[in-house]
PDBQT receptor file of N, H, CA, C and O in Angstrom, charges set to zero:
ATOM      1  N   PRO A   1      35.081  62.486   4.010  1.00  0.00    +0.000 N 
ATOM      2  CA  PRO A   1      34.180  62.753   4.626  1.00  0.00    +0.000 C 
ATOM      3  C   PRO A   1      33.249  63.465   4.044  1.00  0.00    +0.000 C 
ATOM      4  O   PRO A   1      33.669  64.086   3.067  1.00  0.00    +0.000 OA
ATOM      5  N   PRO A   2      31.852  63.638   4.345  1.00  0.00    +0.000 N 
ATOM      6  CA  PRO A   2      30.552  64.239   4.420  1.00  0.00    +0.000 C 
ATOM      7  C   PRO A   2      30.847  65.284   4.965  1.00  0.00    +0.000 C 
ATOM      8  O   PRO A   2      30.559  66.375   4.472  1.00  0.00    +0.000 OA
ATOM      9  N   ILE A   3      31.538  65.127   6.194  1.00  0.00    +0.000 N 
ATOM     10  H   ILE A   3      31.772  64.241   6.595  1.00  0.00    +0.000 HD
ATOM     11  CA  ILE A   3      31.445  66.097   7.288  1.00  0.00    +0.000 C 
ATOM     12  C   ILE A   3      33.161  66.029   7.767  1.00  0.00    +0.000 C 
ATOM     13  O   ILE A   3      33.853  65.017   7.883  1.00  0.00    +0.000 OA
ATOM     14  N   SER A   4      33.513  67.326   7.971  1.00  0.00    +0.000 N 
ATOM     15  H   SER A   4      32.951  68.148   7.877  1.00  0.00    +0.000 HD
ATOM     16  CA  SER A   4      34.502  67.218   9.405  1.00  0.00    +0.000 C 
ATOM     17  C   SER A   4      34.743  66.563  10.667  1.00  0.00    +0.000 C 
ATOM     18  O   SER A   4      33.859  66.681  11.515  1.00  0.00    +0.000 OA
ATOM     19  N   ALA A   5      35.647  65.977  10.917  1.00  0.00    +0.000 N 
ATOM     20  H   ALA A   5      36.365  65.881  10.229  1.00  0.00    +0.000 HD
ATOM     21  CA  ALA A   5      35.541  65.045  12.326  1.00  0.00    +0.000 C 
ATOM     22  C   ALA A   5      35.471  66.266  13.888  1.00  0.00    +0.000 C 
ATOM     23  O   ALA A   5      35.795  66.075  15.060  1.00  0.00    +0.000 OA
ATOM     24  N   ASP A   6      34.793  67.708  13.050  1.00  0.00    +0.000 N 
ATOM     25  H   ASP A   6      34.530  67.863  12.098  1.00  0.00    +0.000 HD
ATOM     26  CA  ASP A   6      34.302  67.934  14.575  1.00  0.00    +0.000 C 
ATOM     27  C   ASP A   6      33.260  68.601  13.967  1.00  0.00    +0.000 C 
ATOM     28  O   ASP A   6      33.109  69.801  14.195  1.00  0.00    +0.000 OA
ATOM     29  N   LEU A   7      32.497  67.988  13.208  1.00  0.00    +0.000 N 
ATOM     30  H   LEU A   7      32.619  67.013  13.023  1.00  0.00    +0.000 HD
ATOM     31  CA  LEU A   7      31.483  68.650  12.427  1.00  0.00    +0.000 C 
ATOM     32  C   LEU A   7      31.081  69.517  12.197  1.00  0.00    +0.000 C 
ATOM     33  O   LEU A   7      29.992  69.956  12.566  1.00  0.00    +0.000 OA
ATOM     34  N   LYS A   8      31.992  70.083  11.402  1.00  0.00    +0.000 N 
ATOM     35  H   LYS A   8      32.877  69.727  11.102  1.00  0.00    +0.000 HD
ATOM     36  CA  LYS A   8      31.830  71.361  10.799  1.00  0.00    +0.000 C 
ATOM     37  C   LYS A   8      31.340  70.888   9.096  1.00  0.00    +0.000 C 
ATOM     38  O   LYS A   8      31.817  70.044   8.337  1.00  0.00    +0.000 OA
ATOM     39  N   ASP A   9      29.924  72.074   8.901  1.00  0.00    +0.000 N 
ATOM     40  H   ASP A   9      29.537  72.760   9.518  1.00  0.00    +0.000 HD
ATOM     41  CA  ASP A   9      29.241  71.950   7.959  1.00  0.00    +0.000 C 
ATOM     42  C   ASP A   9      30.786  71.763   6.481  1.00  0.00    +0.000 C 
ATOM     43  O   ASP A   9      31.919  72.229   6.354  1.00  0.00    +0.000 OA
ATOM     44  N   SER A  10      29.875  70.807   5.663  1.00  0.00    +0.000 N 
ATOM     45  H   SER A  10      28.955  70.428   5.767  1.00  0.00    +0.000 HD
ATOM     46  CA  SER A  10      30.189  70.460   4.198  1.00  0.00    +0.000 C 
ATOM     47  C   SER A  10      29.358  70.412   3.116  1.00  0.00    +0.000 C 
ATOM     48  O   SER A  10      28.160  70.212   3.317  1.00  0.00    +0.000 OA
ATOM     49  N   LYS A  11      29.888  70.598   1.694  1.00  0.00    +0.000 N 
ATOM     50  H   LYS A  11      30.861  70.760   1.531  1.00  0.00    +0.000 HD
ATOM     51  CA  LYS A  11      29.029  70.862   0.875  1.00  0.00    +0.000 C 
ATOM     52  C   LYS A  11      27.578  69.308   0.802  1.00  0.00    +0.000 C 
ATOM     53  O   LYS A  11      26.406  69.274   0.427  1.00  0.00    +0.000 OA
ATOM     54  N   VAL A  12      28.404  68.427   1.300  1.00  0.00    +0.000 N 
ATOM     55  H   VAL A  12      29.356  68.455   1.604  1.00  0.00    +0.000 HD
ATOM     56  CA  VAL A  12      27.811  66.549   1.762  1.00  0.00    +0.000 C 
ATOM     57  C   VAL A  12      26.797  67.266   2.471  1.00  0.00    +0.000 C 
ATOM     58  O   VAL A  12      25.704  67.576   1.997  1.00  0.00    +0.000 OA
ATOM     59  N   SER A  13      27.372  67.623   4.116  1.00  0.00    +0.000 N 
ATOM     60  H   SER A  13      28.260  67.371   4.502  1.00  0.00    +0.000 HD
ATOM     61  CA  SER A  13      26.500  67.751   5.266  1.00  0.00    +0.000 C 
ATOM     62  C   SER A  13      25.241  68.621   4.552  1.00  0.00    +0.000 C 
ATOM     63  O   SER A  13      24.115  68.253   4.888  1.00  0.00    +0.000 OA
ATOM     64  N   LYS A  14      25.284  69.180   4.076  1.00  0.00    +0.000 N 
ATOM     65  H   LYS A  14      26.199  69.479   3.803  1.00  0.00    +0.000 HD
ATOM     66  CA  LYS A  14      24.421  70.142   3.943  1.00  0.00    +0.000 C 
ATOM     67  C   LYS A  14      23.783  69.477   2.384  1.00  0.00    +0.000 C 
ATOM     68  O   LYS A  14      23.108  70.505   2.441  1.00  0.00    +0.000 OA
ATOM     69  N   LEU A  15      23.530  69.060   1.614  1.00  0.00    +0.000 N 
ATOM     70  H   LEU A  15      24.078  68.225   1.569  1.00  0.00    +0.000 HD
ATOM     71  CA  LEU A  15      22.797  68.136   0.671  1.00  0.00    +0.000 C 
ATOM     72  C   LEU A  15      22.243  66.652   1.457  1.00  0.00    +0.000 C 
ATOM     73  O   LEU A  15      21.427  65.891   0.936  1.00  0.00    +0.000 OA
ATOM     74  N   LEU A  16      22.776  66.472   2.596  1.00  0.00    +0.000 N 
ATOM     75  H   LEU A  16      23.439  67.090   3.019  1.00  0.00    +0.000 HD
ATOM     76  CA  LEU A  16      22.358  65.599   2.961  1.00  0.00    +0.000 C 
ATOM     77  C   LEU A  16      20.908  66.275   4.230  1.00  0.00    +0.000 C 
ATOM     78  O   LEU A  16      19.948  65.651   4.681  1.00  0.00    +0.000 OA
ATOM     79  N   GLU A  17      21.237  67.420   4.412  1.00  0.00    +0.000 N 
ATOM     80  H   GLU A  17      22.017  67.926   4.045  1.00  0.00    +0.000 HD
ATOM     81  CA  GLU A  17      19.879  68.092   5.461  1.00  0.00    +0.000 C 
ATOM     82  C   GLU A  17      18.877  67.772   4.548  1.00  0.00    +0.000 C 
ATOM     83  O   GLU A  17      17.856  67.090   4.639  1.00  0.00    +0.000 OA
ATOM     84  N   LYS A  18      19.488  68.534   3.474  1.00  0.00    +0.000 N 
ATOM     85  H   LYS A  18      20.317  69.088   3.400  1.00  0.00    +0.000 HD
ATOM     86  CA  LYS A  18      18.119  68.826   2.689  1.00  0.00    +0.000 C 
ATOM     87  C   LYS A  18      16.849  67.995   1.720  1.00  0.00    +0.000 C 
ATOM     88  O   LYS A  18      15.829  68.308   1.106  1.00  0.00    +0.000 OA
ATOM     89  N   TYR A  19      18.005  66.197   2.176  1.00  0.00    +0.000 N 
ATOM     90  H   TYR A  19      18.834  65.944   2.675  1.00  0.00    +0.000 HD
ATOM     91  CA  TYR A  19      16.974  65.337   2.297  1.00  0.00    +0.000 C 
ATOM     92  C   TYR A  19      16.930  64.695   2.825  1.00  0.00    +0.000 C 
ATOM     93  O   TYR A  19      16.939  63.519   2.461  1.00  0.00    +0.000 OA
ATOM     94  N   ASN A  20      16.851  65.116   4.098  1.00  0.00    +0.000 N 
ATOM     95  H   ASN A  20      16.844  66.071   4.393  1.00  0.00    +0.000 HD
ATOM     96  CA  ASN A  20      16.477  64.441   5.327  1.00  0.00    +0.000 C 
ATOM     97  C   ASN A  20      17.023  63.123   5.487  1.00  0.00    +0.000 C 
ATOM     98  O   ASN A  20      16.221  62.211   5.684  1.00  0.00    +0.000 OA
ATOM     99  N   ILE A  21      18.465  62.821   5.428  1.00  0.00    +0.000 N 
ATOM    100  H   ILE A  21      19.117  63.563   5.268  1.00  0.00    +0.000 HD
ATOM    101  CA  ILE A  21      18.215  61.837   5.454  1.00  0.00    +0.000 C 
ATOM    102  C   ILE A  21      19.096  61.172   6.855  1.00  0.00    +0.000 C 
ATOM    103  O   ILE A  21      20.220  61.579   7.148  1.00  0.00    +0.000 OA
ATOM    104  N   ASP A  22      18.503  60.291   7.493  1.00  0.00    +0.000 N 
ATOM    105  H   ASP A  22      17.590  59.960   7.254  1.00  0.00    +0.000 HD
ATOM    106  CA  ASP A  22      19.160  60.447   9.061  1.00  0.00    +0.000 C 
ATOM    107  C   ASP A  22      20.698  59.792   9.488  1.00  0.00    +0.000 C 
ATOM    108  O   ASP A  22      21.473  60.038  10.412  1.00  0.00    +0.000 OA
ATOM    109  N   ILE A  23      20.732  58.784   8.273  1.00  0.00    +0.000 N 
ATOM    110  H   ILE A  23      20.103  58.585   7.522  1.00  0.00    +0.000 HD
ATOM    111  CA  ILE A  23      21.838  57.846   9.147  1.00  0.00    +0.000 C 
ATOM    112  C   ILE A  23      23.156  58.214   8.068  1.00  0.00    +0.000 C 
ATOM    113  O   ILE A  23      22.620  58.088   6.967  1.00  0.00    +0.000 OA
ATOM    114  N   CYS A  24      24.687  58.627   7.811  1.00  0.00    +0.000 N 
ATOM    115  H   CYS A  24      25.122  58.729   8.705  1.00  0.00    +0.000 HD
ATOM    116  CA  CYS A  24      24.943  58.542   7.115  1.00  0.00    +0.000 C 
ATOM    117  C   CYS A  24      26.635  57.926   7.423  1.00  0.00    +0.000 C 
ATOM    118  O   CYS A  24      27.458  58.453   8.171  1.00  0.00    +0.000 OA
ATOM    119  N   ILE A  25      26.821  56.658   6.588  1.00  0.00    +0.000 N 
ATOM    120  H   ILE A  25      26.152  56.230   5.980  1.00  0.00    +0.000 HD
ATOM    121  CA  ILE A  25      28.266  55.258   7.128  1.00  0.00    +0.000 C 
ATOM    122  C   ILE A  25      28.695  55.881   5.721  1.00  0.00    +0.000 C 
ATOM    123  O   ILE A  25      28.157  56.355   4.720  1.00  0.00    +0.000 OA
ATOM    124  N   PHE A  26      30.254  55.549   6.326  1.00  0.00    +0.000 N 
ATOM    125  H   PHE A  26      30.691  55.164   7.139  1.00  0.00    +0.000 HD
ATOM    126  CA  PHE A  26      31.142  56.241   5.243  1.00  0.00    +0.000 C 
ATOM    127  C   PHE A  26      32.744  55.363   6.161  1.00  0.00    +0.000 C 
ATOM    128  O   PHE A  26      32.949  55.007   7.321  1.00  0.00    +0.000 OA
ATOM    129  N   GLY A  27      33.408  55.331   5.119  1.00  0.00    +0.000 N 
ATOM    130  H   GLY A  27      33.242  55.621   4.176  1.00  0.00    +0.000 HD
ATOM    131  CA  GLY A  27      34.878  54.778   5.249  1.00  0.00    +0.000 C 
ATOM    132  C   GLY A  27      35.580  55.102   4.895  1.00  0.00    +0.000 C 
ATOM    133  O   GLY A  27      35.631  56.307   4.647  1.00  0.00    +0.000 OA
ATOM    134  N   HIS A  28      36.666  54.229   4.607  1.00  0.00    +0.000 N 
ATOM    135  H   HIS A  28      36.625  53.251   4.809  1.00  0.00    +0.000 HD
ATOM    136  CA  HIS A  28      38.155  54.685   4.249  1.00  0.00    +0.000 C 
ATOM    137  C   HIS A  28      38.427  55.708   4.037  1.00  0.00    +0.000 C 
ATOM    138  O   HIS A  28      38.454  56.380   3.007  1.00  0.00    +0.000 OA
ATOM    139  N   LEU A  29      38.723  55.946   5.364  1.00  0.00    +0.000 N 
ATOM    140  H   LEU A  29      38.701  55.400   6.201  1.00  0.00    +0.000 HD
ATOM    141  CA  LEU A  29      39.831  57.370   6.176  1.00  0.00    +0.000 C 
ATOM    142  C   LEU A  29      41.172  56.377   7.366  1.00  0.00    +0.000 C 
ATOM    143  O   LEU A  29      40.971  55.603   8.303  1.00  0.00    +0.000 OA
ATOM    144  N   HIS A  30      42.484  56.896   6.728  1.00  0.00    +0.000 N 
ATOM    145  H   HIS A  30      42.647  57.524   5.967  1.00  0.00    +0.000 HD
ATOM    146  CA  HIS A  30      43.114  56.587   7.637  1.00  0.00    +0.000 C 
ATOM    147  C   HIS A  30      44.049  57.205   8.393  1.00  0.00    +0.000 C 
ATOM    148  O   HIS A  30      44.141  58.433   8.367  1.00  0.00    +0.000 OA
ATOM    149  N   ASN A  31      44.889  56.409   9.189  1.00  0.00    +0.000 N 
ATOM    150  H   ASN A  31      44.814  55.412   9.210  1.00  0.00    +0.000 HD
ATOM    151  CA  ASN A  31      45.308  57.178  10.605  1.00  0.00    +0.000 C 
ATOM    152  C   ASN A  31      44.817  58.728  11.202  1.00  0.00    +0.000 C 
ATOM    153  O   ASN A  31      45.257  59.878  11.201  1.00  0.00    +0.000 OA
ATOM    154  N   LEU A  32      43.517  57.923  11.749  1.00  0.00    +0.000 N 
ATOM    155  H   LEU A  32      43.159  56.989  11.750  1.00  0.00    +0.000 HD
ATOM    156  CA  LEU A  32      43.101  58.804  12.493  1.00  0.00    +0.000 C 
ATOM    157  C   LEU A  32      43.177  58.346  13.860  1.00  0.00    +0.000 C 
ATOM    158  O   LEU A  32      43.152  57.209  14.331  1.00  0.00    +0.000 OA
ATOM    159  N   LYS A  33      43.305  59.841  14.555  1.00  0.00    +0.000 N 
ATOM    160  H   LYS A  33      43.324  60.764  14.173  1.00  0.00    +0.000 HD
ATOM    161  CA  LYS A  33      43.646  59.383  16.321  1.00  0.00    +0.000 C 
ATOM    162  C   LYS A  33      42.282  58.736  16.747  1.00  0.00    +0.000 C 
ATOM    163  O   LYS A  33      41.184  59.255  16.545  1.00  0.00    +0.000 OA
ATOM    164  N   LYS A  34      42.573  57.125  17.574  1.00  0.00    +0.000 N 
ATOM    165  H   LYS A  34      43.464  56.703  17.738  1.00  0.00    +0.000 HD
ATOM    166  CA  LYS A  34      41.511  56.756  17.888  1.00  0.00    +0.000 C 
ATOM    167  C   LYS A  34      40.231  56.832  19.162  1.00  0.00    +0.000 C 
ATOM    168  O   LYS A  34      39.078  56.511  19.452  1.00  0.00    +0.000 OA
ATOM    169  N   GLU A  35      41.817  57.718  19.739  1.00  0.00    +0.000 N 
ATOM    170  H   GLU A  35      42.754  57.979  19.503  1.00  0.00    +0.000 HD
ATOM    171  CA  GLU A  35      41.624  57.995  21.201  1.00  0.00    +0.000 C 
ATOM    172  C   GLU A  35      40.770  59.359  21.234  1.00  0.00    +0.000 C 
ATOM    173  O   GLU A  35      40.784  59.893  22.343  1.00  0.00    +0.000 OA
ATOM    174  N   LYS A  36      39.942  60.110  20.131  1.00  0.00    +0.000 N 
ATOM    175  H   LYS A  36      39.930  59.677  19.230  1.00  0.00    +0.000 HD
ATOM    176  CA  LYS A  36      39.848  61.410  20.273  1.00  0.00    +0.000 C 
ATOM    177  C   LYS A  36      37.729  60.968  19.208  1.00  0.00    +0.000 C 
ATOM    178  O   LYS A  36      37.400  60.575  18.089  1.00  0.00    +0.000 OA
ATOM    179  N   LYS A  37      37.291  61.208  19.963  1.00  0.00    +0.000 N 
ATOM    180  H   LYS A  37      37.558  61.527  20.872  1.00  0.00    +0.000 HD
ATOM    181  CA  LYS A  37      35.899  61.196  19.593  1.00  0.00    +0.000 C 
ATOM    182  C   LYS A  37      35.698  62.036  18.615  1.00  0.00    +0.000 C 
ATOM    183  O   LYS A  37      35.816  63.255  18.494  1.00  0.00    +0.000 OA
ATOM    184  N   MET A  38      35.067  60.370  17.300  1.00  0.00    +0.000 N 
ATOM    185  H   MET A  38      34.971  59.380  17.398  1.00  0.00    +0.000 HD
ATOM    186  CA  MET A  38      35.178  61.932  15.873  1.00  0.00    +0.000 C 
ATOM    187  C   MET A  38      34.091  61.616  15.370  1.00  0.00    +0.000 C 
ATOM    188  O   MET A  38      33.739  60.455  15.579  1.00  0.00    +0.000 OA
ATOM    189  N   PHE A  39      33.061  62.609  14.442  1.00  0.00    +0.000 N 
ATOM    190  H   PHE A  39      33.348  63.552  14.273  1.00  0.00    +0.000 HD
ATOM    191  CA  PHE A  39      32.014  62.435  14.248  1.00  0.00    +0.000 C 
ATOM    192  C   PHE A  39      30.849  62.334  15.291  1.00  0.00    +0.000 C 
ATOM    193  O   PHE A  39      30.914  62.437  16.516  1.00  0.00    +0.000 OA
ATOM    194  N   GLY A  40      30.121  62.180  14.748  1.00  0.00    +0.000 N 
ATOM    195  H   GLY A  40      30.069  62.096  13.753  1.00  0.00    +0.000 HD
ATOM    196  CA  GLY A  40      28.406  62.000  15.687  1.00  0.00    +0.000 C 
ATOM    197  C   GLY A  40      27.530  62.622  15.218  1.00  0.00    +0.000 C 
ATOM    198  O   GLY A  40      27.214  62.286  14.077  1.00  0.00    +0.000 OA
ATOM    199  N   GLU A  41      26.903  63.562  15.739  1.00  0.00    +0.000 N 
ATOM    200  H   GLU A  41      27.160  63.834  16.666  1.00  0.00    +0.000 HD
ATOM    201  CA  GLU A  41      25.612  63.557  15.043  1.00  0.00    +0.000 C 
ATOM    202  C   GLU A  41      25.295  65.525  15.074  1.00  0.00    +0.000 C 
ATOM    203  O   GLU A  41      25.662  66.325  15.935  1.00  0.00    +0.000 OA
ATOM    204  N   LYS A  42      24.607  65.751  13.964  1.00  0.00    +0.000 N 
ATOM    205  H   LYS A  42      24.308  65.102  13.265  1.00  0.00    +0.000 HD
ATOM    206  CA  LYS A  42      24.579  66.886  13.892  1.00  0.00    +0.000 C 
ATOM    207  C   LYS A  42      23.233  67.481  13.467  1.00  0.00    +0.000 C 
ATOM    208  O   LYS A  42      22.440  66.575  13.209  1.00  0.00    +0.000 OA
ATOM    209  N   ASN A  43      22.953  68.138  13.383  1.00  0.00    +0.000 N 
ATOM    210  H   ASN A  43      23.597  68.874  13.593  1.00  0.00    +0.000 HD
ATOM    211  CA  ASN A  43      21.116  68.816  12.648  1.00  0.00    +0.000 C 
ATOM    212  C   ASN A  43      20.299  67.101  12.264  1.00  0.00    +0.000 C 
ATOM    213  O   ASN A  43      19.837  66.631  11.224  1.00  0.00    +0.000 OA
ATOM    214  N   ASN A  44      20.421  66.618  13.535  1.00  0.00    +0.000 N 
ATOM    215  H   ASN A  44      20.796  67.001  14.379  1.00  0.00    +0.000 HD
ATOM    216  CA  ASN A  44      19.730  65.211  13.164  1.00  0.00    +0.000 C 
ATOM    217  C   ASN A  44      20.286  64.200  12.247  1.00  0.00    +0.000 C 
ATOM    218  O   ASN A  44      19.653  63.153  12.387  1.00  0.00    +0.000 OA
ATOM    219  N   ILE A  45      21.025  64.117  11.548  1.00  0.00    +0.000 N 
ATOM    220  H   ILE A  45      21.539  64.967  11.434  1.00  0.00    +0.000 HD
ATOM    221  CA  ILE A  45      21.661  63.120  10.968  1.00  0.00    +0.000 C 
ATOM    222  C   ILE A  45      23.205  62.771  11.725  1.00  0.00    +0.000 C 
ATOM    223  O   ILE A  45      23.965  63.575  12.265  1.00  0.00    +0.000 OA
ATOM    224  N   LYS A  46      23.345  61.475  11.578  1.00  0.00    +0.000 N 
ATOM    225  H   LYS A  46      22.728  60.822  11.139  1.00  0.00    +0.000 HD
ATOM    226  CA  LYS A  46      24.136  60.271  12.466  1.00  0.00    +0.000 C 
ATOM    227  C   LYS A  46      25.306  60.404  11.328  1.00  0.00    +0.000 C 
ATOM    228  O   LYS A  46      25.164  60.768  10.160  1.00  0.00    +0.000 OA
ATOM    229  N   TYR A  47      25.899  60.206  11.664  1.00  0.00    +0.000 N 
ATOM    230  H   TYR A  47      26.014  59.911  12.612  1.00  0.00    +0.000 HD
ATOM    231  CA  TYR A  47      27.502  60.212  10.535  1.00  0.00    +0.000 C 
ATOM    232  C   TYR A  47      27.979  59.313  11.583  1.00  0.00    +0.000 C 
ATOM    233  O   TYR A  47      27.935  59.590  12.782  1.00  0.00    +0.000 OA
ATOM    234  N   ILE A  48      28.603  57.824  10.909  1.00  0.00    +0.000 N 
ATOM    235  H   ILE A  48      28.639  57.599   9.936  1.00  0.00    +0.000 HD
ATOM    236  CA  ILE A  48      29.458  56.933  11.505  1.00  0.00    +0.000 C 
ATOM    237  C   ILE A  48      30.216  56.318  10.803  1.00  0.00    +0.000 C 
ATOM    238  O   ILE A  48      29.819  55.702   9.813  1.00  0.00    +0.000 OA
ATOM    239  N   LEU A  49      31.236  56.355  11.108  1.00  0.00    +0.000 N 
ATOM    240  H   LEU A  49      31.558  56.856  11.911  1.00  0.00    +0.000 HD
ATOM    241  CA  LEU A  49      32.216  55.769  10.522  1.00  0.00    +0.000 C 
ATOM    242  C   LEU A  49      32.949  54.848  10.348  1.00  0.00    +0.000 C 
ATOM    243  O   LEU A  49      33.870  54.868  11.164  1.00  0.00    +0.000 OA
ATOM    244  N   THR A  50      32.992  53.997   9.638  1.00  0.00    +0.000 N 
ATOM    245  H   THR A  50      32.244  53.981   8.975  1.00  0.00    +0.000 HD
ATOM    246  CA  THR A  50      33.209  52.428   9.641  1.00  0.00    +0.000 C 
ATOM    247  C   THR A  50      34.337  51.684   8.821  1.00  0.00    +0.000 C 
ATOM    248  O   THR A  50      34.292  50.687   8.100  1.00  0.00    +0.000 OA
ATOM    249  N   SER A  51      35.431  52.583   9.216  1.00  0.00    +0.000 N 
ATOM    250  H   SER A  51      35.468  53.392   9.802  1.00  0.00    +0.000 HD
ATOM    251  CA  SER A  51      37.028  52.088   8.675  1.00  0.00    +0.000 C 
ATOM    252  C   SER A  51      36.871  51.012   9.086  1.00  0.00    +0.000 C 
ATOM    253  O   SER A  51      35.988  50.830   9.924  1.00  0.00    +0.000 OA
ATOM    254  N   ALA A  52      37.833  49.729   8.544  1.00  0.00    +0.000 N 
ATOM    255  H   ALA A  52      38.550  49.877   7.863  1.00  0.00    +0.000 HD
ATOM    256  CA  ALA A  52      38.447  49.035   9.148  1.00  0.00    +0.000 C 
ATOM    257  C   ALA A  52      39.457  48.901  10.385  1.00  0.00    +0.000 C 
ATOM    258  O   ALA A  52      39.624  48.037  11.246  1.00  0.00    +0.000 OA
ATOM    259  N   ASP A  53      39.829  49.664  10.206  1.00  0.00    +0.000 N 
ATOM    260  H   ASP A  53      39.693  50.366   9.507  1.00  0.00    +0.000 HD
ATOM    261  CA  ASP A  53      41.077  50.088  10.972  1.00  0.00    +0.000 C 
ATOM    262  C   ASP A  53      40.572  51.095  11.808  1.00  0.00    +0.000 C 
ATOM    263  O   ASP A  53      41.084  50.823  12.894  1.00  0.00    +0.000 OA
ATOM    264  N   TYR A  54      40.135  51.722  11.903  1.00  0.00    +0.000 N 
ATOM    265  H   TYR A  54      39.719  51.943  11.021  1.00  0.00    +0.000 HD
ATOM    266  CA  TYR A  54      38.876  52.493  12.876  1.00  0.00    +0.000 C 
ATOM    267  C   TYR A  54      38.465  51.666  13.917  1.00  0.00    +0.000 C 
ATOM    268  O   TYR A  54      39.143  51.464  14.924  1.00  0.00    +0.000 OA
ATOM    269  N   ILE A  55      37.041  51.037  13.631  1.00  0.00    +0.000 N 
ATOM    270  H   ILE A  55      36.491  51.201  12.813  1.00  0.00    +0.000 HD
ATOM    271  CA  ILE A  55      37.032  50.277  14.340  1.00  0.00    +0.000 C 
ATOM    272  C   ILE A  55      37.657  49.003  15.087  1.00  0.00    +0.000 C 
ATOM    273  O   ILE A  55      37.276  48.353  16.060  1.00  0.00    +0.000 OA
ATOM    274  N   ASN A  56      38.557  48.925  14.402  1.00  0.00    +0.000 N 
ATOM    275  H   ASN A  56      38.867  49.453  13.612  1.00  0.00    +0.000 HD
ATOM    276  CA  ASN A  56      39.517  47.407  15.238  1.00  0.00    +0.000 C 
ATOM    277  C   ASN A  56      38.754  46.242  14.356  1.00  0.00    +0.000 C 
ATOM    278  O   ASN A  56      38.270  45.195  14.787  1.00  0.00    +0.000 OA
ATOM    279  N   PHE A  57      38.793  46.829  12.702  1.00  0.00    +0.000 N 
ATOM    280  H   PHE A  57      39.186  47.679  12.352  1.00  0.00    +0.000 HD
ATOM    281  CA  PHE A  57      37.828  45.469  12.385  1.00  0.00    +0.000 C 
ATOM    282  C   PHE A  57      36.873  44.617  13.179  1.00  0.00    +0.000 C 
ATOM    283  O   PHE A  57      36.949  43.391  13.258  1.00  0.00    +0.000 OA
ATOM    284  N   SER A  58      35.892  45.440  13.808  1.00  0.00    +0.000 N 
ATOM    285  H   SER A  58      35.831  46.436  13.743  1.00  0.00    +0.000 HD
ATOM    286  CA  SER A  58      35.000  45.004  14.473  1.00  0.00    +0.000 C 
ATOM    287  C   SER A  58      33.716  45.059  14.359  1.00  0.00    +0.000 C 
ATOM    288  O   SER A  58      33.659  46.093  15.024  1.00  0.00    +0.000 OA
ATOM    289  N   PRO A  59      32.166  44.775  13.994  1.00  0.00    +0.000 N 
ATOM    290  CA  PRO A  59      31.553  45.352  13.714  1.00  0.00    +0.000 C 
ATOM    291  C   PRO A  59      30.669  45.905  14.148  1.00  0.00    +0.000 C 
ATOM    292  O   PRO A  59      30.352  45.546  15.282  1.00  0.00    +0.000 OA
ATOM    293  N   VAL A  60      29.948  46.875  13.589  1.00  0.00    +0.000 N 
ATOM    294  H   VAL A  60      30.205  47.166  12.668  1.00  0.00    +0.000 HD
ATOM    295  CA  VAL A  60      29.303  48.345  14.441  1.00  0.00    +0.000 C 
ATOM    296  C   VAL A  60      28.124  48.022  14.149  1.00  0.00    +0.000 C 
ATOM    297  O   VAL A  60      27.764  47.719  13.011  1.00  0.00    +0.000 OA
ATOM    298  N   GLU A  61      27.220  48.061  15.398  1.00  0.00    +0.000 N 
ATOM    299  H   GLU A  61      27.512  48.308  16.322  1.00  0.00    +0.000 HD
ATOM    300  CA  GLU A  61      25.478  47.867  15.179  1.00  0.00    +0.000 C 
ATOM    301  C   GLU A  61      25.189  49.111  14.534  1.00  0.00    +0.000 C 
ATOM    302  O   GLU A  61      26.098  49.841  14.139  1.00  0.00    +0.000 OA
ATOM    303  N   ILE A  62      24.156  49.355  14.422  1.00  0.00    +0.000 N 
ATOM    304  H   ILE A  62      23.417  48.762  14.742  1.00  0.00    +0.000 HD
ATOM    305  CA  ILE A  62      23.614  50.168  13.428  1.00  0.00    +0.000 C 
ATOM    306  C   ILE A  62      21.987  50.152  13.205  1.00  0.00    +0.000 C 
ATOM    307  O   ILE A  62      21.301  49.589  12.352  1.00  0.00    +0.000 OA
ATOM    308  N   LEU A  63      21.583  51.150  14.517  1.00  0.00    +0.000 N 
ATOM    309  H   LEU A  63      22.141  51.607  15.211  1.00  0.00    +0.000 HD
ATOM    310  CA  LEU A  63      20.277  51.394  13.964  1.00  0.00    +0.000 C 
ATOM    311  C   LEU A  63      19.714  52.225  14.042  1.00  0.00    +0.000 C 
ATOM    312  O   LEU A  63      18.608  52.275  13.504  1.00  0.00    +0.000 OA
TER     313      LEU A  63
């Protein structure tokens, strides 16, 4: 993922900040615990996990 689930910085998150990216949509993570909120917003970037198994194979509205 571009950032850790608890929003600790990474090389990728710093790069996204450098180029003023607003939303980072990513997927293909498995075996995550759905009962715990993961990812979110940090430094004005929304990190949205869209792995099909994590979102229960349902569409995610992204605005």
